[in-house]
C-alpha positions, 0 to 999 in steps of 0.5 A: 794522706794521713798528714792531710787528714791530720791537718784537716782535723787540726791534729798536731804532726808531732802526734802522728807516731803516737796516733799511728801506734793507737791505730795499729793497736786497734787494728791488731786488737780487732784482728786478734778478737776476730781470730779468737772468736773463731777459737773453741768456746773455752779458749776465746773468752779467756783470750779476750779476757786477757786483752781487756786490761790493755785495751781499756788502758789504750782507750782511756789514753786515747780519750785523754788525748782527744779531750786535751785537743778539745780543751785547747780548742775551747780556749783558743779555737783554730781553723780546723775541723776539731775547732769547728766541732767544739764550737758547734757541738760544745759551745753553741748548745751551752750558749743557747741554753743560757739565753 
């Protein structure tokens, strides 16, 4: 199922391991945050504060990855969902605003 979704999106299969890791980090981070929120008022903020730098690094890496895919599709659109979104949501507004 994951490969089907990646194919529709246009995400390279070579990136499957990286994106699977990113999804696991997000899921694990959400689970830890949920668990921490159930802790006492003193421990929860401290615990979440310790996780914040790693979460921000992971988010920045993922945004960079997505930005790279978008940049590639701006130059050379393909037959995939990312290209369709780039053309309709990025290129079209730029073209119509110039007219």
